[in-house]
ROTINU-840577 format. One line per 8 residues: number of its first residue (from 1); their letters; for each residue x, y, z of N, C-alpha, C. Coordinates in steps of 0.1 Angstrom, whole numbers, plus 5000, padded with zeros to 4 digits. Layout:
! ROTINU-840577
NUM) a) X:Y:Z:X:Y:Z:X:Y:Z; ... $
***
This chain:
! ROTINU-840577
1) mdgaatfl) 8531:4639:2547:8527:4646:2535:8516:4656:2539; 8517:4668:2534:8506:4678:2536:8503:4684:2523; 8490:4686:2521:8486:4691:2507:8482:4680:2498; 8485:4681:2485:8481:4672:2475:8493:4665:2469; 8492:4654:2464:8503:4646:2457:8498:4640:2444; 8506:4640:2434:8503:4632:2422:8516:4623:2420; 8515:4613:2413:8525:4603:2411:8528:4601:2396; 8541:4599:2393:8545:4594:2380:8542:4580:2378 $
9) dnerpvyh) 8540:4575:2366:8536:4561:2364:8546:4552:2370; 8560:4554:2369:8570:4546:2374:8571:4547:2390; 8563:4556:2396:8564:4557:2411:8551:4550:2417; 8542:4545:2409:8530:4540:2414:8530:4525:2413; 8531:4518:2425:8530:4504:2425:8516:4500:2422; 8515:4488:2416:8502:4483:2412:8498:4473:2423; 8486:4475:2428:8481:4466:2439:8470:4456:2434; 8467:4446:2442:8458:4436:2438:8449:4434:2450 $
17) aagayfsv) 8436:4436:2448:8426:4434:2459:8413:4431:2453; 8405:4421:2458:8392:4418:2454:8391:4415:2439; 8401:4409:2433:8401:4406:2419:8404:4418:2410; 8407:4430:2415:8410:4442:2408:8425:4445:2409; 8430:4452:2399:8443:4457:2399:8442:4472:2398; 8450:4479:2406:8449:4494:2406:8461:4500:2412; 8463:4513:2410:8473:4521:2416:8467:4534:2421; 8474:4541:2429:8470:4554:2434:8474:4565:2424 $
25) rsidvarr) 8464:4572:2419:8467:4583:2409:8471:4595:2417; 8463:4599:2427:8466:4611:2434:8460:4611:2449; 8465:4619:2457:8461:4620:2471:8459:4635:2474; 8447:4638:2481:8445:4651:2486:8442:4650:2501; 8453:4653:2509:8452:4651:2523:8441:4660:2530; 8441:4673:2526:8431:4682:2531:8417:4677:2529; 8414:4672:2518:8400:4667:2515:8398:4653:2519; 8409:4646:2523:8409:4632:2527:8403:4623:2516 $
33) efvleera) 8409:4625:2504:8405:4617:2493:8417:4613:2485; 8415:4601:2479:8425:4597:2470:8418:4591:2458; 8425:4591:2446:8419:4587:2434:8427:4574:2430; 8420:4564:2427:8426:4551:2422:8424:4551:2407; 8434:4543:2401:8433:4541:2386:8434:4526:2383; 8425:4522:2376:8425:4507:2372:8438:4504:2364; 8444:4493:2366:8455:4488:2359:8453:4474:2354; 8461:4470:2344:8460:4457:2338:8467:4447:2348 $
41) aseytriv) 8462:4435:2348:8468:4424:2356:8482:4422:2353; 8486:4424:2340:8500:4422:2335:8509:4432:2342; 8504:4443:2347:8513:4453:2353:8516:4449:2368; 8509:4439:2373:8511:4435:2387:8523:4426:2387; 8534:4430:2393:8547:4423:2392:8551:4418:2406; 8543:4420:2416:8546:4416:2429:8547:4400:2430; 8557:4396:2438:8558:4382:2441:8553:4379:2455; 8542:4372:2456:8535:4369:2468:8543:4358:2476 $
49) lkvgevfp) 8548:4360:2487:8554:4350:2495:8544:4342:2503; 8539:4331:2497:8529:4323:2503:8532:4309:2499; 8530:4300:2509:8532:4286:2506:8523:4281:2495; 8529:4275:2486:8521:4269:2474:8523:4278:2462; 8527:4290:2463:8529:4299:2451:8542:4295:2445; 8543:4297:2431:8555:4294:2424:8563:4307:2424; 8576:4307:2427:8585:4318:2427:8591:4319:2413; 8589:4331:2406:8593:4332:2392:8608:4332:2391 $
57) dfaftdle) 8612:4327:2379:8627:4327:2376:8632:4342:2377; 8644:4343:2381:8651:4356:2381:8666:4354:2379; 8672:4364:2374:8687:4363:2371:8694:4372:2382; 8706:4368:2385:8714:4377:2394:8729:4375:2391; 8737:4384:2396:8751:4384:2394:8756:4382:2408; 8766:4373:2410:8771:4370:2423:8783:4380:2426; 8788:4379:2438:8798:4389:2442:8811:4389:2434; 8813:4377:2427:8824:4376:2418:8822:4380:2404 $
65) grshklsd) 8810:4385:2401:8806:4389:2388:8801:4378:2378; 8798:4366:2384:8793:4355:2375:8777:4357:2375; 8772:4354:2363:8757:4354:2362:8751:4340:2365; 8739:4341:2372:8732:4329:2376:8717:4332:2373; 8709:4321:2373:8695:4322:2373:8689:4312:2383; 8678:4315:2389:8671:4305:2398:8669:4292:2390; 8666:4293:2378:8663:4281:2370:8675:4272:2368; 8687:4277:2371:8699:4269:2371:8698:4257:2381 $
73) yagkpvll) 8689:4259:2391:8687:4249:2402:8675:4240:2400; 8670:4239:2387:8658:4232:2384:8659:4218:2389; 8648:4213:2396:8647:4200:2401:8653:4198:2415; 8659:4209:2421:8665:4208:2434:8658:4218:2444; 8656:4214:2456:8652:4224:2466:8662:4235:2467; 8657:4247:2469:8666:4259:2470:8661:4268:2481; 8670:4272:2490:8667:4282:2500:8672:4296:2495; 8662:4305:2494:8666:4319:2492:8667:4326:2505 $
81) dfwatwck) 8679:4331:2509:8682:4337:2521:8684:4352:2519; 8674:4360:2523:8675:4375:2522:8681:4379:2535; 8693:4385:2534:8701:4388:2546:8710:4400:2543; 8717:4405:2554:8727:4415:2553:8737:4413:2565; 8749:4418:2563:8759:4418:2573:8756:4426:2585; 8748:4437:2584:8745:4446:2594:8733:4440:2603; 8728:4429:2599:8717:4423:2606:8722:4412:2615; 8721:4414:2629:8727:4405:2638:8720:4391:2637 $
89) pcmadlpk) 8707:4389:2636:8701:4376:2635:8706:4369:2622; 8708:4377:2612:8713:4371:2599:8727:4365:2601; 8735:4372:2608:8749:4367:2610:8748:4355:2619; 8739:4355:2629:8738:4344:2639:8734:4331:2631; 8726:4333:2620:8721:4321:2612:8732:4315:2603; 8743:4322:2600:8752:4317:2591:8758:4303:2594; 8761:4299:2607:8765:4285:2610:8754:4275:2606; 8742:4278:2609:8731:4269:2606:8730:4267:2591 $
97) ldalharg) 8731:4278:2583:8730:4278:2569:8742:4270:2563; 8754:4272:2569:8766:4264:2565:8763:4249:2567; 8757:4246:2578:8755:4231:2581:8744:4226:2570; 8734:4233:2567:8724:4229:2557:8730:4228:2544; 8739:4237:2540:8746:4237:2527:8756:4224:2527; 8762:4222:2538:8772:4210:2538:8764:4197:2536; 8751:4197:2540:8742:4185:2539:8736:4184:2525; 8739:4194:2517:8734:4194:2502:8723:4203:2498 $
105) laiigmnv) 8718:4211:2507:8708:4221:2504:8714:4232:2495; 8708:4235:2484:8713:4246:2476:8707:4259:2482; 8716:4268:2484:8712:4282:2490:8717:4292:2481; 8709:4303:2479:8713:4315:2473:8712:4326:2483; 8723:4332:2486:8723:4344:2495:8719:4356:2488; 8707:4361:2492:8702:4373:2486:8706:4385:2495; 8719:4389:2493:8725:4399:2502:8721:4413:2498; 8717:4421:2508:8713:4434:2505:8723:4445:2510 $
113) dteadkpr) 8735:4441:2513:8746:4451:2516:8748:4459:2503; 8749:4472:2505:8752:4480:2493:8767:4480:2489; 8776:4476:2499:8790:4474:2496:8793:4459:2497; 8799:4454:2486:8801:4439:2486:8813:4434:2494; 8821:4443:2499:8833:4439:2507:8830:4431:2519; 8820:4435:2527:8817:4427:2539:8812:4413:2537; 8801:4411:2528:8797:4397:2526:8808:4389:2519; 8816:4395:2510:8827:4388:2502:8837:4383:2513 $
121) alhlawpq) 8840:4391:2523:8850:4388:2533:8846:4376:2541; 8834:4372:2541:8830:4360:2549:8833:4347:2542; 8836:4347:2529:8839:4335:2521:8829:4324:2523; 8816:4327:2521:8806:4317:2523:8806:4308:2511; 8802:4295:2513:8803:4285:2503:8793:4285:2493; 8782:4293:2494:8771:4293:2485:8771:4307:2478; 8765:4308:2467:8765:4320:2459:8758:4331:2467; 8764:4343:2466:8758:4355:2472:8754:4365:2461 $
129) aafpsiqe) 8742:4369:2459:8738:4378:2449:8743:4392:2453; 8748:4399:2443:8753:4413:2445:8740:4421:2445; 8739:4431:2455:8727:4438:2457:8721:4445:2444; 8730:4452:2437:8725:4459:2425:8717:4449:2415; 8721:4437:2415:8714:4427:2406:8701:4422:2411; 8698:4424:2424:8685:4419:2429:8677:4431:2436; 8682:4443:2435:8675:4454:2442:8661:4455:2438; 8657:4455:2425:8643:4456:2420:8635:4444:2426 $
137) lvehrvri) 8641:4432:2426:8634:4421:2431:8631:4422:2446; 8641:4426:2454:8640:4427:2468:8630:4438:2472; 8632:4450:2466:8625:4462:2471:8611:4463:2465; 8609:4459:2452:8596:4462:2446:8588:4449:2442; 8595:4438:2439:8587:4426:2436:8584:4418:2448; 8593:4414:2456:8591:4406:2468:8587:4415:2480; 8593:4427:2480:8590:4437:2490:8594:4432:2504; 8606:4428:2505:8612:4423:2518:8611:4434:2529 $
145) qgyptdvl) 8605:4431:2540:8603:4441:2551:8612:4438:2563; 8617:4426:2564:8625:4423:2576:8636:4413:2572; 8647:4413:2580:8658:4404:2578:8661:4396:2590; 8665:4383:2589:8665:4376:2577:8651:4372:2573; 8649:4369:2560:8637:4363:2554:8642:4352:2546; 8637:4340:2549:8641:4328:2541:8629:4322:2534; 8631:4318:2522:8621:4312:2513:8626:4299:2508; 8620:4288:2512:8624:4275:2508:8615:4270:2496 $
153) ldgdrrii) 8622:4267:2485:8615:4263:2473:8617:4248:2470; 8607:4242:2464:8610:4228:2459:8616:4228:2446; 8618:4217:2440:8625:4216:2427:8618:4222:2416; 8605:4226:2417:8597:4232:2407:8595:4247:2410; 8603:4252:2420:8602:4267:2425:8589:4270:2432; 8582:4260:2437:8571:4262:2445:8575:4265:2459; 8569:4275:2466:8573:4279:2480:8567:4268:2489; 8576:4262:2496:8571:4251:2505:8573:4255:2520 $
161) alnwdavk) 8580:4265:2523:8582:4270:2537:8587:4284:2536; 8584:4292:2547:8589:4305:2548:8596:4307:2562; 8607:4313:2562:8615:4317:2574:8621:4306:2581; 8630:4309:2590:8640:4299:2595:8634:4287:2601; 8623:4288:2609:8617:4277:2616:8613:4266:2607; 8610:4270:2594:8605:4260:2585:8616:4252:2579; 8629:4256:2580:8640:4249:2573:8649:4242:2584; 8646:4243:2596:8655:4237:2606:8655:4222:2605 $
***
């Protein structure tokens, strides 16, 4: 970026630091300054991936067009597996996930492929969320930065472990 920038409300994520909620109103690179704007706590929608935090309920549509909610799994541990077919480590994890599912662990595939054909062709035994139904959750609320990312929840949706080493 060179020069100055201003942002529309829907382009400005809300951040939380030191007990305050804020967004960036404008940036002036030449002057090396930016203007912050105070925001309400209710505008902070980020889901923090931290052991002990409760993962909020969300709805998704699977690759077959069926509607689901995380709360459909109430009382059971659930693994949220954020993955894609273009991710080699994700594909390498599939046999391990299949074994965990066969032993009774509920898994929700949080697939980020923009085309559903590739994940659908794998015929996985657990539901795979269609990307359009979880895009906001993945990109703006949870802000997944790398794949695979695994989040293990207890029966009350509390995060009890993060990433593969925690669920082996």
